[in-house]
C-alpha angles and dihedrals in degrees: 000000000000149000121301129231098221125170096225143153113318090137139070116297095251093069101034089147110061111242115260090004121158089232091069101108108250107230133162091284123140111284090244091052092055091043093052087049092246122134117195113246096235092054089045091055091052095050092048093047085054092048095047093051094053101038110031130049129179090261090061089059123093110183093183114035113201090204116115096179135047094249089053093053087053092050093043097047094042087057089057091054093045093050091056092048093252096118123038100188117036097188095049093047090050090050088054092047089056092047088057091048088054088063094051133334111260095214113113140178125296093038093291126137128181108197110183145163140185098219142170085222088068114094100173127019110252142157121219120199122209130182121201109199094196096039126237131241095243099158095254118182093249092049094239128124120273120234111161118059130186110186113197120203116193128177120247115254125016128054118012085236093160092065091058091047092049090050093051094044092048090055092049093048093059092054113109113261096003095115093042092049089055095046089051096051113120096191137028090249091057092052089054095046 
């Protein structure tokens, strides 16, 4: 396992994806849009839907996390991944999540946190979603509690699939109403709708 070198989020929320970056998903957008680092919203929604379908299922969504501390978020969400056969060794995966946190905290603005690890403990790529109703002191850069957690599990070796997922998620997070819609979901099915 180990830490990830991921080009993420040291900038204002409006430009979470660096302009012109190679992590912007390459879709059939016009060439000048790609060159300018812009991805058209309708394409982005399609990509996100495809990603959601393959990486998330209703059993990987916890709409009311019991956790009150960061380490408990890691444990509770890792359990979801393990229960679905995505993670084979919970302790190893949690260790790899912490290794990534030591590089740079994965708590961002708007109460969103994106804990992730590329780990030998991951058998199948997956994303778990967790919501804390009370909010958790996660060490986010704006100092506010984190409420919405996307935990990205990526297998060691092979493609840097987590970077694409981070890019697609980031684009989605800056869409008007996306965060509010997730926080308002009453069932996992609503969260995926």
